C-alpha positions as CSV (number, residue, x, y, z in Angstrom):
1,M,-35.5,27.7,34.5
2,P,-32.3,27.8,32.7
3,E,-29.7,25.2,32.6
4,L,-26.7,24.7,34.5
5,T,-23.7,26.0,32.1
6,N,-20.6,24.7,34.1
7,V,-21.1,20.6,33.7
8,A,-18.5,18.3,34.1
9,Q,-15.8,18.3,31.2
10,D,-14.9,15.0,30.8
11,P,-17.5,13.2,28.1
12,Q,-17.6,10.4,29.5
13,P,-18.7,10.3,33.7
14,T,-18.6,7.7,36.0
15,R,-21.8,6.8,37.3
16,R,-20.5,8.4,40.7
17,E,-19.8,11.9,39.2
18,R,-22.9,11.8,37.6
19,R,-24.7,11.1,40.2
20,R,-22.9,14.4,42.3
21,L,-23.5,16.4,39.3
22,E,-27.4,15.8,38.8
23,I,-27.2,16.2,43.3
24,R,-25.3,19.8,42.4
25,E,-27.8,20.4,40.1
26,R,-30.6,19.7,41.7
27,I,-29.2,22.2,45.1
28,V,-29.1,24.9,42.7
29,H,-32.5,24.6,40.7
30,T,-34.1,23.9,44.1
31,A,-32.0,27.2,45.9
32,F,-32.9,28.9,42.5
33,S,-36.6,28.3,43.6
34,L,-36.3,29.5,46.9
35,F,-34.3,32.4,46.5
36,E,-36.6,33.9,43.9
37,N,-39.6,33.1,46.0
38,K,-38.6,33.5,49.6
39,G,-35.2,35.4,49.6
40,Y,-31.7,34.6,50.2
41,E,-31.6,35.8,53.6
42,T,-34.6,34.0,55.0
43,T,-34.1,30.8,52.8
44,T,-32.1,28.4,55.3
45,V,-30.0,25.4,54.5
46,T,-31.9,23.6,56.1
47,E,-35.0,24.1,53.7
48,I,-32.6,23.9,50.7
49,A,-31.5,20.3,52.1
50,E,-35.4,19.6,52.5
51,Q,-36.5,20.7,48.8
52,A,-33.8,19.0,47.5
53,D,-34.7,15.8,48.7
54,I,-30.5,15.3,50.6
55,A,-29.5,15.1,53.9
56,Y,-28.1,18.1,55.6
57,G,-24.4,16.7,55.8
58,T,-24.5,16.3,52.0
59,F,-25.1,19.8,50.9
60,F,-21.9,21.0,52.5
61,K,-20.1,18.1,50.3
62,H,-21.1,20.4,48.0
63,F,-20.7,23.4,48.9
64,P,-18.9,25.1,52.0
65,T,-21.5,27.7,52.9
66,K,-24.8,29.3,51.5
67,L,-22.8,32.2,49.9
68,D,-20.9,29.6,47.8
69,L,-24.0,28.3,46.2
70,L,-25.5,31.8,45.9
71,R,-22.5,32.4,43.6
72,E,-23.8,29.8,41.9
73,V,-27.2,30.7,41.8
74,S,-25.9,33.6,40.0
75,D,-24.3,31.9,37.5
76,L,-27.8,30.4,36.4
77,A,-29.5,33.0,36.6
78,L,-26.9,35.3,34.6
79,S,-27.5,32.2,32.1
80,S,-31.0,32.9,31.1
81,L,-29.6,36.5,29.2
82,F,-27.3,34.8,27.1
83,D,-29.9,32.6,26.2
84,D,-32.6,35.7,25.3
85,V,-29.2,37.4,23.3
86,A,-29.2,34.1,21.4
87,A,-32.1,33.7,20.5
88,V,-32.9,37.4,19.4
89,D,-29.6,37.6,18.0
90,R,-30.8,34.0,15.5
91,R,-33.6,36.5,14.3
92,K,-34.2,37.6,10.5
93,A,-35.4,41.2,11.8
94,S,-33.9,44.6,11.2
95,F,-30.9,45.4,14.1
96,P,-32.9,48.3,15.4
97,A,-35.7,45.7,15.9
98,N,-33.5,42.5,17.7
99,L,-32.0,45.4,19.8
100,V,-35.5,46.5,21.3
101,D,-36.7,42.8,21.4
102,L,-33.5,42.0,23.2
103,F,-34.3,45.0,25.9
104,E,-37.7,44.0,26.0
105,T,-37.2,40.4,26.3
106,T,-34.7,40.7,29.3
107,A,-36.9,43.0,30.9
108,N,-40.1,40.8,30.4
109,S,-37.9,37.6,32.1
110,A,-37.2,39.6,34.9
111,I,-40.4,40.9,35.9
112,K,-41.7,37.1,35.5
113,M,-39.3,35.7,38.0
114,G,-40.4,35.3,41.8
115,P,-41.6,38.1,43.9
116,E,-38.0,38.1,45.8
117,T,-35.9,38.6,42.0
118,R,-34.9,42.3,43.4
119,G,-33.5,41.1,46.7
120,L,-31.9,38.1,45.0
121,I,-29.8,40.2,42.6
122,N,-28.9,43.0,45.0
123,A,-28.0,39.6,47.2
124,M,-25.6,38.6,44.1
125,M,-24.3,42.3,44.2
126,A,-23.2,42.3,47.6
127,T,-21.9,39.4,47.9
128,S,-20.5,38.1,45.0
129,V,-16.3,38.5,44.9
130,P,-14.3,40.7,42.4
131,E,-13.2,38.1,40.5
132,T,-17.2,36.5,40.5
133,S,-18.4,40.1,39.0
134,R,-15.7,40.4,36.8
135,K,-16.4,37.0,35.3
136,H,-19.9,37.9,35.2
137,D,-19.7,41.8,33.5
138,Q,-17.3,39.9,30.8
139,R,-19.7,37.6,29.9
140,I,-22.7,40.3,29.8
141,R,-20.2,42.9,27.7
142,Q,-19.4,39.8,25.6
143,A,-23.0,38.6,24.5
144,F,-23.7,42.1,23.8
145,Q,-20.2,42.6,22.2
146,N,-21.3,40.1,19.6
147,F,-24.5,41.0,19.5
148,L,-23.8,44.7,18.2
149,R,-20.4,42.9,16.1
150,D,-23.1,41.6,14.0
151,G,-24.6,44.5,13.5
152,L,-21.4,45.9,11.9
153,A,-20.7,43.1,9.9
154,T,-24.4,43.2,8.2
155,G,-24.4,47.1,7.4
156,S,-27.0,47.5,9.8
157,I,-24.9,49.8,12.3
158,R,-23.3,53.0,11.3
159,Q,-19.6,52.7,11.3
160,E,-18.4,56.0,12.6
161,T,-18.5,54.8,15.6
162,D,-15.8,52.1,17.0
163,L,-17.2,48.7,18.5
164,E,-15.8,49.4,22.1
165,T,-17.7,52.6,22.7
166,M,-21.1,51.0,21.0
167,T,-20.6,48.5,23.6
168,E,-19.9,50.6,26.5
169,V,-23.1,52.3,25.7
170,V,-25.3,49.7,25.1
171,V,-24.2,47.7,28.1
172,G,-24.3,50.8,30.4
173,S,-27.8,51.6,29.1
174,W,-28.7,48.2,30.2
175,Y,-27.3,48.1,33.6
176,S,-28.5,51.7,34.6
177,I,-32.5,50.7,33.8
178,F,-32.0,46.5,35.6
179,L,-30.3,48.4,38.4
180,S,-33.1,51.0,38.8
181,W,-36.0,48.6,38.8
182,V,-33.7,46.6,41.5
183,R,-33.6,49.6,43.8
184,S,-37.1,50.9,43.2
185,D,-40.4,48.9,43.7
186,T,-42.0,51.6,41.6
187,Y,-39.7,51.9,38.7
188,P,-41.6,50.5,35.0
189,L,-38.7,48.8,33.8
190,Q,-40.4,46.8,30.9
191,E,-41.3,50.7,29.7
192,R,-37.9,52.1,30.8
193,A,-36.2,49.1,28.4
194,S,-38.6,49.7,25.5
195,S,-37.9,53.1,25.3
196,V,-34.0,52.9,26.0
197,A,-34.1,50.4,23.3
198,R,-35.3,52.3,21.0
199,F,-33.3,55.4,21.3
200,L,-30.0,53.2,21.5
201,A,-31.4,51.4,18.0
202,N,-32.4,55.0,16.4
203,T,-29.1,56.0,17.4
204,L,-27.1,53.6,16.1
205,A,-29.0,52.6,13.3
206,V,-28.1,53.0,9.5
207,R,-30.8,56.2,8.2
């Protein structure tokens, strides 16, 4: 499971602050697991509190509503994507191989999640406030843009197309296959991710 990214900025938090952060992190990880396996709508605050081993009222000291918790769970889920991008970006394979690997890795990560993953992603999209949606979109775009920028810097990508256009095409393709999977139980995510990535790699890479 990915780690929380919004840890305290204070390099030396007090014992009380460390305890508060530990409880908050436990709530988020517990909710992530429950949402994945039971679904967001059917999971209750009582269940989250019981499994996180906290008092019912303690939950609301950290999150005013379950929706506020969902937004933080969304950040936690999204952080796994950046782990995937960073891991692929550190490899020394060719740009086409890395792009295919990136699409296949993120697809495989989604498939391995709990049985309610599609519903969880739908809930994230349906309940996110505009500011949250924009933040997530910017983070996804930045992650892919950094990946493409490295390809340009090493001469692996054709130079006639600007970075912004390539980012739009790659990110748009990535969004498209994952949204199709979210909305259809029969959508072949792994197959489509591999096929689309190979097409993009062949189109963008220097021949």
